[in-house]
Backbone bond lengths (Angstrom), bond angles and torsions (degrees), N, CA, C in turn:
res aa  C-N    CA-C-N  psi(-1)  N-CA   C-N-CA  omega(-1)  CA-C   N-CA-C  phi
1 M - - - 1.590 - - 1.555 100.59 -
2 P 1.370 108.02 129.62 1.489 118.83 169.17 1.388 117.28 -67.83
3 A 1.238 123.37 147.04 1.560 127.47 168.92 1.414 109.44 -61.72
4 K 1.260 114.94 146.07 1.589 116.67 171.79 1.462 107.30 -125.96
5 V 1.282 111.81 174.03 1.517 123.27 178.59 1.417 108.62 -67.01
6 K 1.296 124.04 124.77 1.454 125.29 -177.86 1.536 113.23 -137.67
7 T 1.229 120.09 154.27 1.408 118.94 169.33 1.552 112.68 -78.88
8 F 1.364 110.90 158.61 1.453 119.07 -179.24 1.550 110.38 -52.77
9 S 1.444 117.70 -42.53 1.388 115.61 -171.71 1.561 112.84 -77.65
10 A 1.298 115.53 -27.27 1.422 120.23 176.97 1.614 108.18 -67.90
11 L 1.282 114.14 -38.16 1.539 113.93 177.17 1.493 110.46 -63.70
12 A 1.507 118.69 -40.85 1.284 124.08 -176.74 1.555 107.96 -64.80
13 T 1.275 119.29 -40.98 1.478 125.14 179.39 1.518 108.82 -63.75
14 E 1.255 125.40 -35.01 1.358 128.82 176.52 1.605 113.51 -66.37
15 Y 1.304 114.08 -30.14 1.534 119.16 170.27 1.453 115.34 -89.00
16 G 1.364 112.99 -7.30 1.505 117.63 176.74 1.510 115.72 71.14
17 I 1.466 109.62 33.08 1.497 119.36 177.24 1.583 111.10 -131.06
18 C 1.228 114.78 170.46 1.495 123.31 171.68 1.556 109.04 -69.25
19 T 1.248 114.94 161.85 1.578 124.34 167.90 1.505 109.85 -53.66
20 N 1.354 116.45 -52.57 1.478 122.47 -168.14 1.560 104.09 -66.08
21 T 1.225 124.72 -35.61 1.497 125.55 175.96 1.549 111.78 -69.30
22 L 1.402 117.49 -37.92 1.379 120.69 172.01 1.558 115.01 -62.30
23 R 1.258 117.85 -40.77 1.407 126.05 176.50 1.591 107.40 -62.63
24 K 1.244 120.75 -41.19 1.498 122.71 -178.93 1.598 107.41 -69.58
25 W 1.328 122.16 -39.03 1.387 126.32 179.56 1.591 114.56 -64.34
26 I 1.358 112.97 -35.40 1.370 119.72 -175.49 1.491 113.95 -95.57
27 K 1.327 117.17 6.34 1.396 122.30 -175.59 1.559 113.81 -58.37
28 P 1.401 116.75 -36.91 1.519 115.31 177.18 1.452 113.59 -61.20
29 I 1.320 123.11 -28.29 1.404 124.60 -175.82 1.599 112.45 -109.24
30 E 1.354 113.74 24.21 1.384 111.34 -172.51 1.558 115.47 -70.13
31 K 1.386 110.32 -36.14 1.533 115.00 174.93 1.537 114.54 -61.00
32 E 1.307 116.40 -39.91 1.421 120.07 179.62 1.490 111.83 -66.86
33 L 1.300 120.90 -30.85 1.502 127.35 -178.74 1.479 114.40 -71.55
34 K 1.375 112.85 -31.98 1.614 118.91 -176.06 1.480 107.23 51.47
35 L 1.266 117.10 61.23 1.494 122.71 179.50 1.403 112.34 -68.60
36 D 1.341 120.89 140.09 1.525 128.42 166.47 1.395 105.93 -133.65
37 R 1.277 114.97 -175.49 1.493 126.41 -176.64 1.649 117.88 -67.77
38 R 1.388 109.23 -7.00 1.453 112.71 -171.85 1.565 107.09 -91.19
39 A 1.400 109.74 -174.49 1.397 117.03 178.20 1.491 107.14 -71.79
40 L 1.354 113.59 154.10 1.488 117.57 -176.13 1.532 103.64 -78.55
41 R 1.368 111.74 139.59 1.522 118.80 -179.01 1.555 104.71 -80.27
42 E 1.316 104.93 171.88 1.575 111.89 176.90 1.501 117.68 -54.62
43 W 1.370 113.96 -44.39 1.499 118.06 -173.62 1.629 107.20 -71.86
44 Q 1.310 115.50 -30.20 1.452 116.50 176.44 1.558 111.63 -70.90
45 V 1.315 116.73 -41.01 1.544 117.67 176.42 1.409 107.03 -61.94
46 T 1.315 123.52 -47.61 1.488 126.70 176.65 1.459 112.72 -51.86
47 L 1.364 118.72 -49.59 1.505 121.10 -179.05 1.560 106.78 -60.30
48 I 1.407 120.77 -47.17 1.382 120.96 -177.22 1.545 109.01 -61.19
49 Y 1.441 122.05 -46.00 1.416 121.39 176.48 1.468 112.27 -56.45
50 S 1.307 117.45 -37.06 1.525 115.01 179.68 1.417 114.66 -74.10
51 F 1.347 119.99 -29.72 1.387 121.78 178.42 1.512 115.85 -76.43
52 L 1.377 115.15 -37.97 1.504 122.82 -174.75 1.539 109.90 -100.84
53 D 1.270 117.84 -9.14 1.610 121.13 -169.25 1.575 106.76 78.15
54 K 1.210 116.41 146.77 1.464 122.88 -175.63 1.601 105.38 -72.42
55 P 1.372 112.48 135.69 1.446 112.88 177.87 1.627 119.81 -65.18
């Protein structure tokens, strides 16, 4: 199943955590993600999945 564009809160819900916890978990790859206030793009979601393992 390919990754899709998602909001940050939807991604946190998939992992069963709050958005603040997700931000702490992805801190090591924050610069690679190039986060902004928009929805996460497909490549960003894929990068997070590969870093944290898919939920």
